[in-house]
Structure formats: structure tokens, C-alpha cells
DOLONU-84721 format. One record per residue: residue number from 1; y, z, x of N, C-alpha, C in turn. Coordinates in Angstrom, 1 decimal, m for minus. Each point is the difference from the previous one (the first is absolute). Example, Ala and Ser with C-alpha at 12.3 -4.5 7.8 and 13.67 -1.06 7.14 Angstrom:
+-----+--------+--------+--------+--------+--------+--------+--------+--------+--------+
| num |   n_py |   n_pz |   n_px |  ca_py |  ca_pz |  ca_px |   c_py |   c_pz |   c_px |
+-----+--------+--------+--------+--------+--------+--------+--------+--------+--------+
|   1 |   m5.7 |    7.8 |   13.2 |    1.2 |    0.0 |   m0.9 |    1.2 |    0.0 |    0.9 |
|   2 |    1.1 |   m0.7 |   m0.4 |    1.1 |    0.0 |    0.9 |    1.1 |    0.8 |   m0.8 |
+-----+--------+--------+--------+--------+--------+--------+--------+--------+--------+
END
This chain:
+-----+--------+--------+--------+--------+--------+--------+--------+--------+--------+
| num |   n_py |   n_pz |   n_px |  ca_py |  ca_pz |  ca_px |   c_py |   c_pz |   c_px |
+-----+--------+--------+--------+--------+--------+--------+--------+--------+--------+
|   1 |   94.6 |   97.1 |  129.7 |    0.5 |   m1.3 |   m0.6 |    1.5 |    0.0 |    0.2 |
|   2 |    0.7 |    1.0 |   m0.1 |    1.5 |    0.1 |    0.4 |    1.0 |   m1.0 |   m0.8 |
|   3 |    1.0 |   m0.2 |    0.8 |    1.1 |   m0.8 |   m0.5 |   m0.5 |   m1.6 |   m0.2 |
|   4 |   m0.9 |   m0.4 |    0.7 |   m0.4 |   m1.5 |    0.0 |   m0.7 |   m0.3 |   m1.4 |
|   5 |   m0.6 |    1.3 |   m0.6 |   m0.6 |   m0.3 |   m1.3 |    1.2 |   m0.3 |   m1.2 |
|   6 |    1.2 |    0.8 |    0.1 |    0.9 |    0.0 |   m0.7 |    0.9 |   m1.4 |    0.3 |
|   7 |   m0.1 |   m0.3 |    1.0 |    0.8 |   m1.5 |    0.4 |   m0.6 |   m1.4 |   m0.5 |
|   8 |   m1.2 |    0.2 |   m0.5 |   m0.6 |   m1.3 |   m0.4 |    0.4 |   m0.4 |   m1.4 |
|   9 |   m0.4 |   m1.2 |   m0.5 |    0.7 |   m0.6 |   m1.2 |   m1.1 |    0.7 |   m1.0 |
|  10 |    0.5 |    0.2 |   m1.2 |   m0.7 |    0.8 |   m1.2 |    0.2 |   m0.9 |   m1.3 |
|  11 |   m0.9 |    0.1 |   m0.8 |   m0.1 |   m0.8 |   m1.4 |    0.3 |    1.2 |   m0.9 |
|  12 |    1.1 |   m0.5 |   m0.9 |    0.2 |    1.2 |   m1.1 |   m0.3 |   m0.7 |   m1.4 |
|  13 |   m0.8 |    0.7 |   m0.7 |   m0.4 |   m0.5 |   m1.3 |    1.1 |    0.5 |   m1.2 |
|  14 |    0.3 |   m0.9 |   m0.6 |    1.2 |    0.4 |   m1.0 |   m0.5 |   m0.2 |   m1.4 |
|  15 |    0.4 |    0.9 |   m0.9 |   m0.5 |   m0.4 |   m1.4 |    0.3 |   m1.3 |   m0.6 |
|  16 |   m0.7 |   m0.7 |   m0.6 |    0.4 |   m1.2 |   m0.6 |   m0.1 |   m1.2 |    0.9 |
|  17 |   m0.4 |    0.1 |    1.2 |    0.0 |   m0.9 |    1.1 |   m1.4 |   m0.2 |    0.5 |
|  18 |   m0.8 |   m1.2 |   m0.2 |   m1.3 |   m0.2 |    0.4 |   m0.1 |    0.1 |    1.5 |
|  19 |    1.0 |   m0.6 |    0.7 |   m0.3 |    0.0 |    1.4 |    1.0 |    1.3 |    0.6 |
|  20 |   m0.4 |    0.5 |    1.1 |    0.8 |    1.1 |    0.7 |    1.0 |   m0.6 |    0.6 |
|  21 |    1.1 |    0.9 |    0.5 |    1.1 |   m0.6 |    0.9 |    0.0 |    0.7 |    1.2 |
|  22 |    0.2 |   m0.9 |    0.9 |    0.0 |    0.4 |    1.5 |    1.2 |    0.7 |    0.3 |
|  23 |   m0.2 |    1.3 |    0.6 |    1.0 |    0.9 |    0.3 |   m0.2 |    0.6 |    1.4 |
|  24 |    1.1 |    0.7 |    0.6 |    0.0 |    0.8 |    1.1 |    0.4 |    1.3 |   m0.2 |
|  25 |   m0.6 |    1.0 |    0.6 |    0.6 |    1.4 |   m0.2 |    1.2 |    0.3 |    0.9 |
|  26 |    1.0 |    0.5 |   m0.7 |    1.3 |    0.1 |    0.8 |    0.2 |    1.7 |    0.1 |
|  27 |   m0.6 |    0.8 |   m0.9 |    0.2 |    1.4 |    0.1 |   m1.1 |    0.6 |   m0.8 |
|  28 |   m0.6 |    1.1 |    0.9 |   m1.1 |    0.7 |   m0.6 |    0.4 |    1.6 |    0.0 |
|  29 |    0.0 |    0.8 |   m0.9 |    0.1 |    1.3 |   m0.3 |   m1.1 |    0.6 |   m0.7 |
|  30 |   m0.4 |    1.2 |    0.2 |   m1.1 |    0.6 |   m0.8 |    0.3 |   m0.3 |   m1.6 |
|  31 |    1.0 |   m0.2 |   m0.5 |    0.2 |   m0.3 |   m1.6 |    0.2 |   m1.3 |   m0.3 |
|  32 |    0.6 |   m0.9 |    0.8 |    0.3 |   m1.4 |   m0.2 |   m0.2 |   m1.0 |    1.1 |
|  33 |   m0.3 |   m1.2 |   m0.4 |   m0.3 |   m1.0 |    0.7 |    1.0 |   m1.1 |   m0.3 |
|  34 |    0.7 |   m0.6 |    1.1 |    1.1 |   m1.1 |   m0.4 |   m0.7 |   m1.2 |    0.7 |
|  35 |   m0.2 |   m0.9 |   m0.8 |   m0.4 |   m1.4 |    0.3 |    1.0 |   m1.2 |   m0.1 |
|  36 |    0.1 |   m1.0 |    0.8 |    0.9 |   m1.2 |   m0.1 |   m0.7 |   m1.1 |   m0.3 |
|  37 |    0.5 |   m0.9 |   m0.9 |   m0.8 |   m1.4 |   m0.2 |    0.2 |   m0.8 |    0.9 |
|  38 |   m1.2 |   m0.6 |    0.4 |    0.1 |   m1.0 |    1.0 |   m0.8 |   m1.4 |   m0.5 |
|  39 |   m0.2 |    0.0 |   m1.3 |   m0.6 |   m1.1 |   m0.5 |    0.9 |   m1.0 |   m0.6 |
|  40 |    0.0 |   m1.1 |    0.6 |    0.9 |   m1.1 |   m0.4 |   m0.4 |   m0.6 |   m1.2 |
|  41 |   m1.2 |    0.3 |   m0.6 |   m0.4 |   m0.6 |   m1.2 |    0.2 |    0.9 |   m1.1 |
|  42 |    0.6 |    1.3 |    0.1 |    0.1 |    0.7 |   m1.2 |    1.6 |    0.0 |   m0.4 |
|  43 |    0.3 |   m1.0 |   m1.0 |    1.2 |   m0.1 |   m0.4 |    0.7 |    1.2 |   m0.7 |
|  44 |   m0.5 |    1.0 |   m0.4 |    0.4 |    0.9 |   m0.8 |    0.8 |    1.1 |    0.8 |
|  45 |    0.0 |    0.0 |    1.3 |    0.9 |    0.7 |    0.7 |    0.4 |   m0.8 |    1.5 |
|  46 |    1.0 |    0.2 |    0.5 |    0.3 |   m0.6 |    1.2 |   m0.6 |    0.6 |    1.2 |
|  47 |   m0.2 |   m0.8 |    1.1 |   m0.4 |    0.5 |    1.4 |    0.6 |    1.2 |    0.3 |
|  48 |   m0.6 |    1.0 |    0.2 |    0.7 |    1.3 |    0.5 |    0.1 |    0.8 |   m1.0 |
|  49 |   m0.2 |   m0.2 |   m1.4 |    0.1 |    0.9 |   m0.9 |   m0.9 |    1.2 |    0.2 |
|  50 |    0.4 |    1.2 |   m0.2 |   m0.6 |    1.3 |    0.3 |   m0.6 |    0.5 |   m1.5 |
|  51 |   m1.4 |    0.2 |    0.2 |   m0.9 |    0.7 |   m0.9 |   m0.2 |    1.4 |    0.2 |
|  52 |    0.3 |    0.8 |   m0.6 |   m0.3 |    1.5 |    0.2 |   m1.1 |    0.5 |   m0.7 |
|  53 |   m1.1 |    0.4 |    0.6 |   m1.4 |    0.6 |   m0.5 |   m0.2 |    1.3 |    0.3 |
|  54 |   m0.5 |    0.8 |   m1.0 |   m0.2 |    1.3 |    0.1 |   m1.5 |   m0.1 |    0.9 |
|  55 |    0.0 |    0.9 |    0.9 |   m1.3 |    0.1 |    0.7 |   m1.4 |    0.0 |   m0.6 |
|  56 |    0.1 |    0.7 |   m1.1 |   m1.4 |    0.0 |   m0.7 |   m0.3 |   m1.5 |   m0.4 |
|  57 |    0.9 |   m0.7 |   m0.6 |   m0.1 |   m1.3 |   m0.6 |   m0.5 |   m0.9 |    1.1 |
|  58 |    0.6 |    0.1 |    1.3 |   m0.4 |   m0.9 |    1.0 |   m1.5 |    0.5 |    0.4 |
|  59 |   m0.2 |    1.2 |   m0.1 |   m1.5 |    0.0 |    0.5 |   m0.9 |   m0.1 |   m1.2 |
|  60 |    0.5 |   m0.3 |   m1.1 |   m1.1 |   m0.4 |   m1.1 |    0.0 |   m1.4 |   m0.2 |
|  61 |    0.1 |   m0.7 |    1.2 |   m0.2 |   m1.4 |    0.0 |    0.8 |   m1.1 |   m0.5 |
|  62 |    1.2 |    0.4 |   m0.1 |    1.2 |   m0.9 |   m0.2 |    0.3 |   m0.7 |    1.3 |
|  63 |   m0.1 |    0.6 |    1.2 |    0.2 |   m0.6 |    1.3 |   m1.1 |    0.1 |    0.9 |
|  64 |   m0.3 |   m1.4 |    0.6 |   m1.1 |    0.1 |    0.7 |    0.2 |   m1.1 |    1.3 |
|  65 |   m0.4 |    0.2 |    1.2 |    0.1 |   m0.9 |    1.0 |   m0.1 |   m1.4 |   m0.3 |
|  66 |    0.6 |   m0.9 |    0.6 |   m0.2 |   m1.4 |   m0.2 |   m0.9 |   m0.5 |    1.1 |
+-----+--------+--------+--------+--------+--------+--------+--------+--------+--------+
END
């Protein structure tokens, strides 16, 4: 799959929010994943806001392809 897999848009599930937020991966390491907000409908964070996720959390269903 390679880099094209990381370059696609993703959906991030956040606690207390019924709809997932559209994000893009900006950095991936074995320990953390940094994603930026690209969802104009999410008023709680500006476009480009960076969310930092621990890799196990991302693998546990918090982040999934759009």
C-alpha cells in the first residue's frame, strides 16, 4: 500500500462527538500519529489543528479511512 495509503483522507472518532472528524496524516512514527483537521464542519478546532494520537489508539478504531 505504501505512502498512498497514508496520503488519503481519514476519519477520526472523538469522545463526546457523534460524527467523526475528517483529518489527514501529517506524521507517522512507531509511537505516535499526528493528524490535522481538514473538516470545515468541526467548530471545536481550527482547520489545520494537529491531533496527536498514540499508535495503539489509532489501531484500536479511533482512526479509519474515509
